[in-house]
C-alpha positions in Angstrom: -149.9 -11.6 -6.7 -151.7 -13.0 -3.8 -151.6 -11.9 -0.2 -149.7 -15.4 1.3 -152.4 -15.3 4.2 -155.3 -15.8 1.2 -156.9 -18.9 1.6 -157.4 -19.7 -2.4 -153.8 -19.7 -3.1 -150.4 -21.1 -1.7 -146.8 -21.3 -2.2 -146.0 -24.5 -3.4 -143.0 -25.4 -1.4 -144.6 -24.4 1.8 -147.5 -26.6 0.8 -145.4 -29.3 -0.1 -144.1 -28.9 3.6 -147.5 -28.4 5.4 -148.7 -31.4 3.8 -145.5 -33.5 5.0 -143.7 -34.8 1.7 -140.6 -32.8 2.6 -138.7 -32.1 5.9 -138.2 -28.5 5.5 -139.0 -26.2 2.6 -135.6 -25.8 1.7 -135.7 -29.7 0.6 -139.2 -29.0 -1.3 -137.2 -26.3 -2.9 -134.7 -28.1 -3.6 -136.8 -30.9 -5.2 -139.0 -28.1 -7.5 -135.7 -26.6 -8.7 -134.2 -30.1 -9.9 -137.3 -30.5 -11.7 -139.0 -33.4 -9.7 -142.3 -31.6 -8.9 -144.9 -30.5 -12.1 -147.4 -29.0 -11.6 -150.6 -29.5 -13.7 -148.0 -31.3 -16.1 -145.9 -28.2 -16.2 -142.4 -27.4 -14.6 -142.2 -24.3 -11.6 -140.6 -22.4 -9.4 -140.6 -22.2 -5.7 -142.5 -19.0 -5.7 -146.0 -20.8 -7.9 -149.3 -20.4 -6.3 -151.6 -23.4 -6.5 -155.2 -23.7 -5.5 -157.4 -26.7 -4.7 -157.9 -28.5 -7.4 -154.4 -28.7 -9.1 -152.6 -31.5 -9.7 -149.4 -32.2 -8.6 -146.5 -35.2 -10.0 -144.0 -35.9 -7.6 -140.9 -38.0 -7.6 -139.4 -38.5 -4.1 -136.8 -41.1 -3.8 -137.2 -42.2 -7.2 -140.8 -43.0 -6.2 -143.7 -41.3 -8.3 -146.5 -39.4 -6.4 -149.2 -37.9 -8.6 -151.6 -36.1 -6.3 -154.7 -33.5 -6.3 -155.0 -30.4 -4.0 -157.8 -31.0 -1.9 -157.0 -28.5 0.5 -154.4 -25.3 1.3 -153.4 -25.2 4.8 -150.7 -23.0 5.8 -149.4 -24.7 9.0 -147.3 -27.9 9.3 -149.7 -30.6 11.3 -150.0 -34.0 12.1 -149.8 -36.5 9.3 -153.5 -37.6 9.9 -154.5 -34.0 9.5 -152.1 -33.3 6.5 -152.9 -36.4 4.2 -156.8 -35.0 4.1 -154.8 -31.8 2.2 -154.7 -34.1 -0.5 -155.8 -37.0 -3.0 -153.6 -39.7 -4.3 -153.8 -41.2 -7.7 -154.7 -45.2 -6.6 -152.9 -46.5 -9.3 -150.1 -44.6 -8.9 -149.6 -45.7 -5.7 -150.2 -49.4 -6.2 -147.2 -48.6 -9.0 -145.1 -47.0 -6.3 -146.1 -49.7 -3.4 -145.0 -52.7 -6.0 -141.7 -50.6 -6.9 -141.0 -50.7 -3.5 -141.6 -54.5 -2.5 -139.3 -55.5 -5.9 -136.4 -53.4 -4.2 -137.0 -54.7 -1.0 -136.4 -58.1 -2.9 -133.5 -57.2 -4.6 -131.8 -55.8 -1.2 -132.8 -59.0 0.4 -131.5 -61.0 -2.7 -128.2 -59.5 -3.0 -127.3 -59.2 0.8 -127.1 -63.2 1.3 -127.7 -65.0 -1.7 -127.6 -68.8 0.3 -129.4 -67.1 3.2 -127.4 -65.2 6.3 -124.2 -66.8 7.6 -124.1 -68.8 10.5 -121.9 -68.0 13.2 -119.7 -71.3 12.2 -119.7 -69.8 8.7 -118.5 -66.2 10.8 -115.8 -67.7 12.6 -114.5 -69.1 9.4 -114.4 -66.1 7.6 -112.7 -64.3 10.9 -110.0 -67.0 10.8 -109.6 -66.3 6.9 -109.3 -62.7 7.2 -107.2 -63.2 10.4 -104.3 -65.6 8.0 -104.8 -62.5 5.4 -103.8 -59.7 7.1 -100.4 -61.5 8.7 
């Protein structure tokens, strides 16, 4: 078994936390256990040691990530430094951004299909609600 201070290998859950994909290691462990994290195409355990060059497929908030590990860092650093730990597949990143835009457009169209209610509309709704409750 490799030492945790070894610079050639690191626990997957700790790396995901250090790379700022998750706020806590416990969240990273939960996603790994649920099978939302694949290393080199295979489902793994929390204690799986990863090394530079490994490919990680991650589903986070129903959005896909496909990343390649470039460096290992045993400490959680600022976001700018954490982004240097991995390289993301550009095609998957573009697809994820497209999914985000579609989801945002869907939410906007569902909330107010004819546009946001005016103050006059709100007063009319309040009047109807008031009479309904009596």
